Phi, psi and omega in degrees: 000337181298331183286337176290317183293331180263031175303174188285352175167176187299318182306313179292326174297323178288322177294318180296317183296320176300316180295319185289320184296320174300316181296318177300312180293323179289324179289332176289320183294320180286324189252352182083195178297134185220154176284157183295329171296323175293322179295327182286322174296318183290319184272337186077011179272152179295157180293330179290319177298317176302311184300324175292320176300308182299324178295314180296316180291322174300318181297324176276357179084012180276339174225161177242151181231152176203152179290144176208183175238142172217126185059033179080005181249151173295141181208171180249127183263136181240130173217157183290143180217213180051235181304331187279345191304327183267354184278151179221154167254146176253121176264116182240122178245121185251113176252186184290331181224012184218164175219126177231138181229136176234134168251128185222145177270177184285345182273003182068034172266126177274111185266343175197155186195139171199151178233139185224160176277148173244153181289157179295146178052041175298144177275166183297319184294320179300313185294324181289318179299318180291322179297321181295317183289319181298319178300318177302313182300310183292324179295319177301315182302318178280354183073026181250157173254164180301329184284351172276356180266114181283343181178166174236119172273133181233130174244140172232154182274069178183173183279142181242119180282110183293344179290324188242340187079004180275152169283126185273165169300147185116343176288144177282005176245087188300331182286355178265355187292130176088352186277143176252097188285331195294307179304317178294323176296313179299318181297316184286324184272331188064035179218164170301144179232134175233119188255141175202164176296140183298325181292326171299320174296323178296321179286326178295317181301319184302330185258004180233320175256335187267194186272023183241031183302330181265009184264125180268347185222109189214144172245135173240126183250115178270114185242115186206214174303318169247178181225126178213172180220144174253142185244124170253112174237131176055036174087356184234152174294132173261120184248354180073184185294323182258354187086009186241100179225162165074018179285059186290338174306335184254015168278127180293131175238356177220115187299317185250032180282193181287156178283131177277158178296346179276353178102338177282173184244134173077020182300166179300324184296335181286348179250314197249356178287152179299322180297319182288323177302315181292325177297318182295317180292331176294321182298331178264006176080009181284328180226160175286155181305324180275004183301152182256179180299322179308317182296319173305312181299319177300313184296317181295318182300320184276002172086021174303119183300320180293315176300318180299321182286318180300316180297315181301318179295320175300313183290328175290324177293319173300317175298324178297317177287324172306320181294319181292322179292323181292324176302323183277322192250338181051057183290162170277322184228139169241126185248126179270124174239180180102174188294350176271353182305322180299343181287349176051233191297333177299321179277317185298326186299304177295334172295316183290329176291323175287330175297311178301325181290320192257343178262159176297152182303315186299313181295313190291318183299326190270356179262110180281130180244120180224166170268146182298144171268000179271345177067208182283005175269359191299315189291323179290326179289324173302318175300323175295319179290326170305321174293320182297321179290318195264329188293143181293140177308323187293341180280339177275320192238058180295133176082003184274178174297356175298324178269329193267346180299000000 
């Protein structure tokens, strides 16, 4: 740090301090409350520099500090406060049959949340109008105004072509194909909008809200009516050249299997999606044609042999695809999300067997396979994290030293 102190002049020192302050505030915005030691690791700044910056921000009211423990030692916890304390991010998860919205602060406090049902084959316009209505309800419930929302993260269950902003083929909402949702969402909500695939947001939630903050290589497998995966590689969400990655539901697992909605034959979704599992049970008379995933979970839990076999086949197929991905990407953790996650080990056991069969022994042993701890909230929580990452610091901290230094 001595070389920094001997810089060419006060102007450069002021610029350096401003840049370092931005790094600290950005880290707190993206990661939530952190110890000073964690801030040092994330920003690369020395502990002395972090201590000085935190002290200045605390004195002006931009951050709050409190005693805590980390690794059994006393530490100082830092969180954003002051002008940002009333601000919230809105996380919006639009699914095949549901809409969930979460309002969360930068301190990772959920101040309002609700999920509602959507009609089958709902159109984009219907879903956006419903999201606008529900957002207004939650803001009133939380005692916030729309101007307190710094941005809306929105997740949808399908691929988004980053070149055009259009919803690409492969989404389980066929009426959305070719639709460009961002501009329409911004106009309807009157707020900045950040759009992503729901599986990407599930992966992001695991490393920001879940227990894997320190994991740099993680796969999130969303198993529902469709199947997709989100990839955290080297600590970042990986989106590929077109923004379309992780479409594992359309990887063939059976050469002579059913024709998939994508046009290929024997895709993973034709074996392991919840819709296909329920269709198989309906054909045997085990469930009614209109039965939902909750009924499937009940049957598996009660030991129904047909439901158990359907789940076993699905788990093995998921493990097969996971094995291929693990061989290529070598993740530390594979997290299974979606409505079947509450089955826990009943679902995970066949997935692990498939992984061991199709991944190399070294990789399969080193890949932890777990169910999400975030439940069906993962995608909406990840959408909040997307706002924390993408929204400009100035929107969180108007008038702070971030600008004036």
